[in-house]
N, C-alpha and C positions, 0 to 999 in steps of 0.2 A: 173279305174278299182275304184270302190265304195268299200269303206270298212264300209259300214252302210250291217249291218244285215237285216233288217225292208223288209221281204216280201219273206226272201230267205228259211225259211222255213215256215214247221205250223204240225199242231198236228193232225193226222190221224185219231185214232184209241184211246178209253179212255174204260179202263174195270177193276169190282172191286170184290173183294169178298161177302159176308153180310156183314155187322158191329154189333157185339155183344160182348159179357162182356166173351164169355166161348169157342173160336171157336170150338175148341175140334178134332185139327190138327197142326201139325206144322208148321212154322211160312214159309218153305220151301216149303210145302204142298201149304199157302197163296196164298207167290210169286207166284206161277208157273200157281196159279188158273186165279191168276190176269191180269198176262201176256200174257198169252191164248186168255183170254177174249177180252182182249185191240187188238192185233193180229186179233183177229176173228173181230171185229168191222170195224177194219181196209181195210177189204177186203184182206186181207194179208194170207200171210202161216209159220213157222217156217225157212223154207227155207228163203225166202226173210231178216229174220231177222241177220244183222251183226254187232250191236253193243248193247249194256248196259249200262245202268248206275244209280246208287243210292247213298244214303248216305254212309258214314264209321260208322255210329251206325247200320245199316243192317247188320241181321246177315248172310243172305244167298247172300251168293259169286258167282260173273257172271257166274262161270263155272258150278257151280252147277246147277244155274237155266238151262242157256244153255245145257246142260249137258237131265237134267230130261224133258225139252220140246224137245228133240232133234233137238236143234241147230245147224248148223256145224258150220262152222273159224268163228270166232270174230277178227272184224278189228280195231274196239274200244273198251274200256269200261274205266270208272272213274269213281272219288266216293267223293262226298262231305261234308267237314266236317262243323260242330257247328249244330247237331242237326237237329231243324226243321227252321233252317236259311238255309237250302240246299235244299227245296223243288222248289222255283223256279231256280233257279243254277243247278239240274238236266235236265230240260228242255234247259235253256240258254245252257250246254256242249252239249244236242245233236242235239239243233239248231246250232251250230259250225260247226259241226262235218259232217250235211248234206251237209252246206251251202259250207263247203268249197273242198266235196266230199271225205270224208278221211273217211265216212262210207253211207250208202245207208239209212237204215231203224234203230232207233235204240228206245231200250222202255226203258223206266224210269220205275224205280218202290219201292215200299216201304213197304213192310211186319213185323206185329208185331205181338206176344201174348203181348198186356201194359195191358191187367188186369185181365188174368188169367196165365198170365206170370211175367217180369219182370217188376213193376208196379212203374213209374215214380213219382207219387206224393207221394210213402212213402222214409222216410229216409232210405239212400241208400250209401254206402261208396262207391259206381261206381264209381260218378263223382269224387270224391278225390282222387282216385284209377289209373287212366287211367295214362298209363303208357307216357304221352307226356306232354309238358307245360301250357294243361287245367286243367290236376289233379292237379299240384301244386300249381298254381293258386286258384283253390278251397279247398283246404289244408289250405289256409288262412282264407279260410271264414267258412265252415263246422265246426271246432270246438267252431263256437260263433253261432253256432243256426240255421243257415242258410243253413239246410241240404235239403230242397224242393225248387222245383221252386217257388212252392207260398208263400215261406220265404222270397226268393230274392224278385222279385217280389213288395212283399208288403212298401219294405224299398222304391223305385221308386213310387208307387201308394200314400204311403203315404205324400211324398214331392211332389207330381203333387196337390195334393188337398190341401197343405200349401201353393202353390205359384199360384195356380190359383181360390183359392175356391170352387172346383168340394167337388162332395160329394158324398158317397156310392151310391146314388138314382140315380144319375147323372152314374154310371157304371152299374146297377143295370140296364138300358134300353137298353141297347146294349145285355144282355142276352134276355130278354124281345123280343128284336126283331129278336134273331136268333133261342128262341126258338117256336117264334109264324111263321116260316117259316118251322122250323124240321117238325110242327105239320102237315103238308100239304106235307113232304116228304115221302112218302112211304118206302123210304130207308134209313131214319133217324135212328136210336137210339130212337130218342123222336120224333117217328112219333105218333100223335093223344093226344101227351102232352103238349099245352102251358101253359108258369107262366105268372102271374103277377107283379107289382112290389110288390102288396106284401108281394108274395111270396118269390123273391128276400130277401127282408131285414128281414123276416124271418128263411130264412136258414143258418141255424149254422156257427160262424166263425169258418175260416180255419188259418186264418196268419191277424190279425187286419193288415187293413180295411178287408180283403180279407171275404167276405162270400163261404159257398157252391156254391152259382150259378154266382158267378165270374170266376170260375177254368172250364175251358175243362174237358172234359171222359176222363177214361182211357177206348181206347179199342182195341178189336183183329180185324183184320183187313189188308186188303193191296190192295193196288193202283196201277194202269199203264196206262203207255198212251208214244204213239206210236209217233213218230216225223220224218216224212222227207221230201223231198226239195217239195216248193212250186208246181212246176212244175210235182212230183211225186201225189200230195194231191190235182190237178182235175180231175186228172185219178179217183179216188178213189171214192168210195160207197159215205163216209160222207161226210160232208160239209165242207171246211177245217176249224178251226181256225189257220190263219196266225200271226205267231210271228215279229210282230212289233217291239216290245225291250225288252231285256232282259240284266238283271242288278244284277250285286251285290256289297252289300258295306258292310266296315265297317270304325267305327268313329275312333277316335284321344282316343289316351288312351285305346284301348279296352278292356273289359274283356269276358266271358262268362257268362253270365247275373248277375253279381259284378259289373258292372260301376260305382262304386259311388267317385271316386276319380277322378273326370274331372268337369269342372265349369259347363258343359251341364249334370247335372244327367236322364236327359230324353234316346231317341231313337235316338241320331242323326244320326248314322246307315242306319238308314230308310230314313233319308234324302239324306245322298248320293245315293240311288239305287234312289227315288224320282227324283230327278235332273238331276241323267243319265236317266231315262226313259225316261223324258220329250226331253230332250237334243235328244236321239234319234231319238225319235218318232216324234218331230216337232210340239205335242199334248199338250192340258193342263189339269190342273183336272175340268175345264169347258167341257171340253170336253167326258167327261166317265159317261154316262148313270144312271152307277153304277158301283161295285167294291166285289172285297173277300179278307176282309183284314185280315191275320193272328190273329184267337179271341182266344190264350189258356188264357189269362187273360183278362178282358174284359175292363181294363186301358189301358192296351197297345193300345187296338183299339182306342181310342180320342186320342192320341198321336199321333197315326200310320198320321192320317188325318191331322195329325195340321204340321206333318211331312214334308208329301207328299201335301203340299199346299191347301186342302182343306178348311181352314179355318185358323187364324190367331193363335199363342202361345195363349193359354189359353183359345180358344172359342169354342172349342171342343163339351163341355158341352150343348152348346146354339145351338150347328146347331144343334144336334142332338136331339136334343127337337120337342117334338108332332109328334111323329111318322117320322122322316125327312130321317131315313134308314129301314122304313120298305117295304115293295112291296105298290106301290103310293106315296111315298117320293120322296124327291128330290135326294138322292142319297140311294138307296136300299144297303142293306150289306149283302152278305152271308145269298143266297137265297136259299141254298140246307141247312140251320139251321147252318153253320158253324163245328168246333170244341167242342160248347157246346153245341152245337141242333143236327148231325147229326151224325160226329163218330171224334175221333182226330187220323187221316191218316200222323201226321204231315207234315199237309196240303198238301198234293198232292191231299187228293180229294175235296179242294177246286180250283185249277186246274183243275178237271173235271170238277166242276159245271159252270170254266167260257166260256170252250168246249161248254159246252151244252147251256150258254148263248147263244153264237155265232153260234151254230147252230140253236136258236130256240125252246129248246127240254125241258127246265129246267121246273121244276112241277110250279115254281115259275119266270114264264116267265115277262123279262123288256122289254117291244116292241122293241124298241131302241136298245139293245144291239144285235140284233140280224141286226142290219144293219152296225155295230160300231164297238163300242169296249170297252174291259171290262178290268181293271185292277187289277192283283191280286199282293197279297203280301206272303212273306215269313213269318218263325219266328223271333221273335224281342228280345227285350234284349242280341239277340247277333251277329257276324257278319251274314246277312242277303242278300235277295233277292227279285229280283219282277219280273214281264214278263205283256206286254200290247199283250192281244191278241185282234185281229180285222178278222171281218168278210168279 
């Protein structure tokens, strides 16, 4: 009996709400709309759904979503910790459930009013008031002024610049690429609004060395993803995006966004995920014609390229030069515009873009992706996860 997950599950449906700054409706309504859209996209009905999975941070309980949609009995439900690091792990959980027969149709969802409601980018007591040890950990850093995600990332960004000679302009090239891709994506909040490197450098400083355009958006919206067995997916209307590999990872001496006390102040947890994805799939970085890399802050995109093996330590600034991560470059990234350009839906919209690339329906299609593989990662600076999706 094979212990590999490869090829046993597939994403058969994707659905989302519009992405905005003021949705005008509850987070539960957003979740219901996205799940309904994804199930319809898969050619299924609510009677087929018997599993739901989401983030521990999602306010919408599985039973509430099921009630509102008329879903009957649930045979499987799960929640993943660590904020954006949960994104790809929701699909991993769903894939394991359908591959083992625990459930037949599992929908992964994430919905929030993160601009009109609880804004992640502002100082809040929520992070250090959590009723778990994550709150205890944060209580050490919040009184010192590290009260926002940008503040915690700025520490690592400055260290990366010190160690490897990276510059703010190197970070800016990630933002320029994302916004260029968003400009041609009608569903992106920044559709029609590309930026230049000069725009990036002129944007106001948020936490030195991070400019405004180094930081992802605050968005209202929801995204849902339907996972079924590979066999069932082949009989459904959409071209399947097969789950070739799925991994989670946490590094040594791991904290949530403040892992400053280990020898490697980078993001070694993404190295754990990368090594596991390559081991499970038998593939290598050179086999990826493109990637969707979690981009809540631009420096972490550079660090991910290194941890995942696309280039050596400290080599990412040179790797991304000259448009290498834009359409037509050697490794296009975040063809939907990413969280900097499309929307910040905790990485779930990035998974949906990976599916569109495999289907061949992206507005910024990378031709080779529809006949090969796409790498997708989840949040960095935290325990995280990743996927390889294949045609």
